[in-house]
C-alpha positions in Angstrom: -0.1 -0.1 0.1 1.1 3.6 -0.7 2.9 5.2 2.2 1.8 8.5 3.7 3.1 11.4 2.4 5.7 13.6 4.3 3.5 16.6 4.3 0.5 14.6 5.7 2.4 15.1 9.1 2.7 18.9 8.7 0.2 21.7 9.5 -0.5 24.8 7.6 -0.8 24.9 3.9 0.2 21.7 1.8 0.1 20.7 -1.8 0.1 17.1 -2.6 1.1 16.1 -5.9 1.8 12.2 -5.4 -0.9 10.0 -6.6 -3.2 13.0 -7.8 -3.7 16.7 -6.8 -5.0 17.8 -3.2 -4.5 21.0 -1.6 -5.3 21.5 2.2 -4.9 24.3 4.7 -4.9 23.0 8.4 -7.4 20.1 8.5 -9.6 21.1 5.7 -9.3 20.4 1.8 -9.1 23.5 -0.5 -11.4 22.9 -3.5 -10.0 24.3 -6.6 -11.2 24.3 -10.4 -9.0 22.2 -12.8 -7.4 25.3 -14.5 -6.1 26.7 -10.9 -4.7 23.1 -10.0 -2.8 23.2 -13.0 -1.4 26.7 -12.3 -0.6 25.6 -8.7 1.1 22.4 -9.7 3.3 24.1 -12.2 4.4 26.6 -9.5 4.8 23.9 -6.9 7.2 22.0 -9.3 9.5 24.8 -9.8 10.1 25.0 -6.0 9.1 28.6 -5.2 11.3 30.2 -7.9 9.7 33.3 -9.3 8.5 32.9 -13.0 7.5 35.5 -15.3 3.7 35.6 -15.8 4.2 35.5 -19.7 6.3 32.2 -19.3 3.6 30.5 -17.1 1.0 31.5 -19.2 2.7 30.4 -22.4 3.6 26.8 -20.8 -0.2 26.2 -19.5 -2.0 27.5 -22.4 0.5 27.0 -25.3 -2.3 26.1 -27.7 -3.7 29.6 -27.8 -2.4 32.9 -28.7 -0.5 34.9 -26.2 -3.4 37.3 -25.5 -5.9 34.3 -24.8 -3.2 32.6 -22.5 -2.5 35.6 -20.5 -6.4 36.2 -20.2 -6.7 32.5 -19.0 -3.9 33.1 -16.3 -5.7 36.1 -15.2 -8.9 34.0 -14.8 -7.3 31.4 -12.9 -5.6 33.8 -10.5 -9.0 35.4 -9.9 -10.7 32.0 -9.1 -7.7 31.5 -6.8 -8.3 34.8 -4.9 -12.0 33.8 -4.6 -11.4 30.7 -2.9 -9.2 32.5 -0.2 -6.5 29.8 -0.6 -3.0 31.4 0.4 -1.1 29.2 -2.4 0.3 31.9 -4.7 2.4 34.9 -4.0 1.9 37.3 -7.4 3.4 40.4 -8.4 3.0 42.4 -11.5 5.5 40.4 -13.5 6.0 37.4 -11.5 4.3 34.4 -9.8 5.5 31.7 -7.3 4.2 29.3 -4.8 3.8 31.0 -1.5 6.6 30.5 1.0 4.8 28.8 3.4 3.4 26.1 1.3 4.8 22.6 1.7 4.8 20.3 -1.3 4.9 16.6 -0.9 6.9 15.8 -4.3 9.6 18.5 -3.3 10.0 16.8 0.1 10.4 13.5 -1.3 12.9 14.9 -3.8 14.8 16.4 -1.0 14.7 13.2 0.9 16.1 11.2 -2.1 19.0 13.5 -2.5 19.6 13.3 1.4 19.7 9.6 1.0 22.1 9.8 -1.8 24.5 12.1 -0.1 24.5 10.3 3.1 23.0 6.8 2.7 23.8 5.7 6.2 21.5 8.5 7.7 17.9 7.2 6.9 15.0 5.8 9.0 12.7 3.1 8.1 9.7 5.5 7.8 11.7 7.4 5.0 12.1 4.6 3.1 8.5 3.9 2.9 7.9 7.3 1.8 10.4 6.8 -0.9 8.6 3.8 -2.2 5.3 5.9 -2.4 3.4 7.6 -5.2 3.4 8.5 -8.8 3.5 12.3 -9.8 0.0 13.3 -11.0 -0.5 10.1 -12.6 -3.6 11.1 -14.6 -2.1 14.5 -15.9 -0.5 14.3 -19.5 0.8 17.8 -19.8 4.3 17.8 -21.1 5.9 19.4 -18.3 4.2 16.8 -15.7 5.5 13.9 -17.8 8.9 15.4 -17.8 8.8 16.1 -14.0 7.3 12.8 -13.5 10.1 10.9 -15.0 12.8 13.0 -13.2 11.4 12.2 -9.9 11.1 8.5 -10.7 14.6 8.5 -11.5 15.9 10.2 -8.6 13.7 8.0 -6.4 15.2 4.9 -7.9 18.6 6.0 -7.6 17.8 6.7 -4.0 16.2 3.1 -3.4 19.1 1.5 -4.7 21.4 3.3 -2.4 19.0 2.4 0.5 19.3 -1.3 -0.6 22.9 -1.3 -0.8 23.1 0.2 2.8 20.8 -2.3 4.1 22.8 -5.0 2.6 25.8 -3.5 4.2 24.1 -3.6 7.6 23.0 -7.4 7.1 19.2 -6.2 6.9 18.7 -8.5 3.8 15.1 -9.1 3.8 14.3 -5.1 4.0 17.3 -4.8 1.3 15.4 -7.1 -1.1 12.0 -5.4 -0.4 13.5 -2.1 -1.3 15.5 -3.5 -4.5 12.1 -5.2 -5.7 10.3 -1.8 -5.2 12.8 -0.3 -7.7 12.3 -3.2 -10.0 8.5 -2.9 -9.9 8.8 0.7 -11.4 11.7 -0.4 -14.0 12.1 -4.2 -14.4 15.0 -4.0 -16.6 16.9 -1.8 -14.6 20.4 -3.4 -14.4 21.6 -1.5 -11.3 18.8 -2.3 -9.4 18.9 -6.2 -10.4 22.7 -6.0 -9.1 21.4 -4.6 -5.8 19.1 -7.4 -5.4 21.6 -10.0 -6.4 23.8 -8.6 -3.7 21.4 -8.8 -1.2 20.4 -12.4 -2.1 24.0 -13.5 -1.8 
């Protein structure tokens, strides 16, 4: 079963993108129209970097003219303001995710990088979080597909590092479980097969 997201234990405002879009403020869900969800998700995946409004509009509404794309962006921002959801910081020229909004996929990516940098420094619950989720599985936008694969590859590298360290520490059953989790996502991945074979041996 999928593990709970890291942000699930945090208070405040959170955006969850693993296994589907969800936004929460405190203990309540934030209901957003589809266009607003896409805007929030796009900014969330850019990890709070300020982006030019024209760039955001062009990426999200690329199939229309520049004028119509800008109008669609203004409409999405207006709908977000009406929802009273503190998700986006907007200036006259830029947009970014609000500074105090946690994002589960960014937390998972940061955890994977920490595991790769210091594979001895992990806990069992962190391994479970690494095993969890697919980024916005029902979304097919090009920018989502690219980010989904980037996150997947980062997680696979981290899972292999965890499997290696578990084997080194004599925790063979857990090492096999983690290596198999990597292989479930990419059955022909040679490095994951090597990690699994070392655990078996």
